[in-house]
C-alpha positions, 0 to 999 in steps of 0.5 A: 447451597445444596447440591440442586442449587449448585447444579442450577447456578452452575448450568446458568453460569455455563450458559452465560460463559458460553455467550461470553466466548461467543461475545469475544469472537464477535458472534452474538447478536446486540440482544444476547450481547447487551444481556451477557454484558449486563451479567458480567457486571453482576456476576464475579464467577462469570467476570473472572471466567471472561478475564481469563478467557480474554487473556487466553485468547490473547496469548493464542492470537499474539503467538500466531499473528506477528502483527497482533504481537506487534500491536500488543507490545506497542500498547504495552510499552506505551502504557503507563501502568509499567513498572517504575523505570520502564514508563516511557516519555509522552514523547515516546508514547505519542511516537508509538501511537503515530507508528500504529496509526501508520500501520493502519494506514499502510494496510488500508493502503495495500488493500486498496492499492491491490483492488485499484490495479486489479480493476484498472491496470494489469500492467501496474509494474510500468506505472508505479512499480510495486507488486500487488498484495495478496488481499486475503492475507493482507485483510487477515494481517490487518485485522489481527493488527487492529485486534492487538491494538483494541486488546491493548485497552485503548479504542482510541489510539492516535485519535482513530476509532479502532473499532470502526477500522476493525468493522472496515476490515471485517465485513463492511468492505465487502458490501461494496461491489465494485473492486475500484470503489473498494479500493477508493474507499480504502485509499480514503480510509488510509489517508483519513487515518494518515494524510502524509501517507506518501505511497497512498497519496500516490495511489490517490494521484493515479486514481485522479489521472484515471479518473480524468482528473489531470490537473489534480493528479499533476497537482498531487504528483507535484506535491508528493515530488516536493515534500516526500521524505522517501526518495523513491516516491519522489522519483515515482512522482517525478515518472508520473509527471514525466509521462503525463507531460509526454502525454501532452507533448511537453517534452522538454518538461517531460525530459526534465523529470526523467532526467531528474530520476537519473541524475539523482541515481534512483535509476542506478540504485533501484532497478525499477526506475530503469524505464526512466532512461527508456522515457528520456530517450523517447522524449529526446527523440520526440524532441528530434534530438538524435545524438542524445536519444542514441546516447540514452538508449546505449546507455539504458542497455549497457546499465540495465543489461537484464532488462533488454527483452523488456526494453524491446517490448516497451520500444515495439509497443511506442509506435509514436517513438518509431515514427519520430525515429523514422522521421529524423534522417539516418537515425534508424540505421545509427540505432540498429547499429548502436542499440541492436537489443531494441529489435529482439525479443529475448533470444531471438531477432524480432521482425519489426521494422522501424 
């Protein structure tokens, strides 16, 4: 080969290698992508270039993104190409696939939760007790995780279409204008990937209630309460059921739900459940059970002193509770004497009357 031919061939390779680099980054249109892939099959030089380039990209992305690295390691350890003595059992490989699917569902759930809370529930802490995750950061981590799985060479791990998952995180979601609809779609994606995902099911029930589907929401909460492996998720379901019963003035049923949270130990082990005692005291007051209500409010303030200001705000924002207390002779005075913190906003005494 003369110098001119060598230069021409080098320029040809350089042009295709630039396309291959763009292909790896997902920046080629359909026509150029097809031509680049065809050239890749025919040209050993560019094939080796692409192989080396992909390996370099994997290393850089894995180092920069822990989630991607986790997915890559999981895929490698689940591979049947490992040296003798390191091949995991079929059961182990299936367990790893289940873990990857669950992590993908969790990415969709976390994003869906953030969009839903931003759209309809700014006071989310009194409902599901969780902070919304940063959308951009979570989306980037999710893309990195999915890319890590795809780079492992199997696009259908756990029976899922991981390319489709990547499309969802890589732009398809942005075509949905409404944050609420984005959240709804993401929750559906989470439960499509992993129908047993307890947190996603909790938020789906919450969305049912927001949409006016009270019966569907209650059925979902009851099912989660009966089947959840995570005790905290059972507690969340019980709290939501109790609130729904309270809204329907079924105060005995509401009290049963809140009592389960307190008797299970969740209210003591996890401070997020302090509201169970407030709601239980309220249910007793609505039932006219003065002494049980007083004891519950006393115990709430003694057990969760750091929540005193928040409890006071809850009390001030509950007109039905205050009306029920005023309707029972002696209740207001005893409450003021035994639970003075209910009438204090922060460090200053409140001017609220009951």
